[in-house]
N, C-alpha and C positions, 0 to 999 in steps of 0.2 A: 578520462574515462569515466568522470562523472557528466559533461556534455555525452557519452555516450548512453549512459543509465536515462538520461533527460527527455533526449530523443523518444527511447525505445517507448514511453510511454505516451508522446504526443499520437495517439492512435483516431482513429477517425472515427467520430461522431455516431456512428449509428450502433457500430461494434462495442463504443463505452456506453451506450444505450442498454445492447443487451447485456453487459456484463454487471448493470447496474439491475438489472431485471432479475439477474440468479442471486445476487445480493440479498434484494427483496423475499427472492420464493425459499432461498434455505438461510433466512437470517445471518447473514454473513458480515453483517457492519463490523463485528470484531477485528476480524481478519482483513476488512478494509482500511480501518485502523492501521492496524500494524505494517503492513504494505507502504501505505501514507510515510508514513513514520520507519520504517525499516528499511524500506526499498528504493521506492522512487524518493525519500528525501524531504519529500516538498511540506509535511509537517515541522521540520524541526532544524531548515535553511538558517545561517544565523543571518542577522538585521542589520544591511549594511548602510540603514540611514532612516532617521526620523519617520515615521509617516505620515504621507499627506492627510491621510482621514484622521487622523489622533491629531493632527495639528488643526484641524479642519473643528472639531469640537473643543478642541483649548481653547483659539479663537474665541468662539462661541461666549464658552464659559467666564472668559476674561473679560470679555467686551461686556456681556450684562452682567460681570461681578455675583456670580452666582458661586454660593458657597453650600454648607450643610452635607445633604447623603445625595449620591449618584446609585441610580438603576440602571442593569443592563440585562437584557435577553438573550438567549445564544450567542456567547461569546466564546463559545467554543473553548480548542484544547491549552494552549498556551497564555491566552490572557492578559497579553504583551500589550494592549491597548490598557487594560483598568492599571497594568504596572506603571506605565508612562504617566496617566493621570492621577497615579493615586496623590501625585507632590500639589498639585491641584484640591484633590476632594479625596480627602485620608478619610472618608467614612463612604465604603461603598457595598451596594447588595448586588452579588452576579447570580443570576441565576440561567438555568437552561433544562429544556425539555428530557436529554438525556447527561446521562454521567460522563463527561466526555475530558475532561483532566485529569490533564498527566503533567508530574510536576519536573519530568528531562526538559518536555516543552517549555514548562514554566522555567525552569533556570536558564535555560538557553534564552528567555527573553530576557531573564535581569541582567546575561552576561553582555547581553549585545544593548541593551538599555545602558546600564554603566560604561560605558566603553563610547556611547554615543551624546551619554550627560556627564560625565566624569563625577557619577556617583557614586555609593561604595556600597551595592546594598548585597547582602549574603544570603546563598542560596535557600530554599528552605527544603523542606520534608513533609509537608503534612497541610491540611487545609486549617489547622492551630497555627500555623505558622506564616503562613498567607493572611490570617487577620490581625495575628501581633506584627508583623513587620510593612503591611500597606492597609489594612484598616479593610480589607475586600471577606467580604462574608460570601461565601459560595454554596451554592443548595440544587442539587441536582438529583432525582427528576423532580422539576419544577416545571408548573402549568403557569404561565406570565400571563395568560388572560383567569385566573383563579388564585390570586394570591390569598394569604392572610396577614400583609401589609395592613401598617393600621393608616385610616383615612388621613391624608394630608400630611403624609408623612416622608414625603420624597421630595427635593427641590429641583432633578433633572435627571432626565431618562437618557441614555443613548445607544446609540444603532448604528453598526458598522455593517451592510453588508449580509445583513441577515433576513431582512421584510422581505425581499423576491422569493425568497424558500418558504415561506408560511400561507396557505391559502389565505382568500379573503377575506372569509369569515369568521377565520382567527383571528386576522388582523383588526380585522373589529371590532370583536372580540377584547383581544390586548388592550386596544387603543380603548374602551369602553371603560378596562378595569384601570387604565393610567390616569383617565379622567379623577377615578374614587381616590387615587393615591397619590397623586402629585398634589403640594398646596397649591392653594390658588395664586393663581399666576405663575405657576410652575410652568418647567419645559422640556422638550422633548428635540433632540439634536438628532437628526437620521440621514446615513447614506445607503442610499438601492442602488445598485446593478440592476440595468432594466435588460443587460444584454443576454444574447442565449450564450448558455455556459459552457456548450461546449463545444460555440469555437476557442472556450480559450486555451485549450489541446488538441484542436483542430485546424488550421491557418487555409484549409479549403473549405469551408463556411462561413458568412460573414458574420457578422453579430447581431444581426438581425436573424437571421436562417428561421427561427422558431415562427416567426408571423409567417410564415409561407402555408400553417399548415391548419385548418380546422378545431376545435375542438377532441373532436372524437381521433380525428387521427394524430393530433401531440400526445395525446394522451395515452397513446402503445408507447411512447416515446418517455412520458415523463413517470421517472419511479419515486419512491417513499425517498429514499438515498441519494437521492439528485434532483430533488423536487424544485422546479421554477414555475409561479402563477403566471409568467405572462404581462403581471399588468402594467401600464406607465403610465406616465407621470400625473395624467389628469384626473388617473384614478386613483391614485393617492389622494390627489389633491383633494377630489371629491368625499375621499372619507373622513379624511382630516376637516373640511369646514363642515359636514354632513355633522359632526361629532362635537363642533362647538369648540374647534379650536382656533388659533388666530396666526397666521402663516405669517409670521416678522420677516422670516428670508425661505428664496427659493433659488435654487443655481441650478442649469439643465445642459447637459454634454452632450453632444452629438460628436462621437467619434466612426462612424461608419460613412466615409468617404462614396461607397459606391454601393449605393441604395438599387434595387435590382426595379427592373420597368415593370413587371409585375405586381411588386408591391407599393407602388407610386400610382398604380393605376386602383388596387384593390383599396387603398386609406385614402383618395381622394378625399373622401368626405368625414375624414377624424381631422384631429385637431395636428398640427406639426409635431407637439412631444409625444407620437405614435412611434418616432424615429427617433427620439432620444436616445444614448445608451448607459447614463448613468445621472442620478440628481441629488440634490440635497433638499431637506428640507431643516429648518429652525422653527419651533413652534409654540404658541403657548397656550396653556390651561386659561380660558376663560371663567372658570366657578368662582362664583362667588360663595 
């Protein structure tokens, strides 16, 4: 039965785009969260293994002996990554542009992480419990480009599959603010998904499908409730370097095996990383 429900919601991307258009027009974001939690169950599925993304951030924190305060923007509903990292970073500030936090989903995250790590963390009921149990301070709505944090107060910022949902100028503004609030030689650990997110639920299109469209054509399918900026790995690298960050590590992944010939022709003069489907940056603030 569960498999049938999941398959039911693997819909064609243009239909999904139309649904997001309606969600934006009628301001139905609350209904979207309800469907994801109670019908498709996509937001409250059991966690069966420690996420690769969490391990990537964990490894960088350990390798560079990072302590102190962690900052994350756009953490979502369940804060599983933050709960997992709390054993290394007992002080965290987690913010979101919208208040999406859900304690049912958080407690699902706690139960799953307990079973995977042999911990015995108790369920929580409030923002106050989140701070007292895990050292996580949560603020939303909160604009990460205009924080009220003290200068040089953050040791590391982590981000997992959030940046691709933010417009380019807003990314620049956020990373300008991060330069201020990060300590000298503070770090940023960022995982970014460069794939067309419509392909995640429509196997008939490639992970690079959205590159077929010019800006005007793509804007017809790109809605606030499912925004994708289509920036490529080299675009992010240019942003970080132009702002004065030092790139200590970068990983680039190519998961689309069958790139359409018209895309190869369209982007023949562009960097190879145009066809990357995900990437990782570990960068350092060079503020003195």
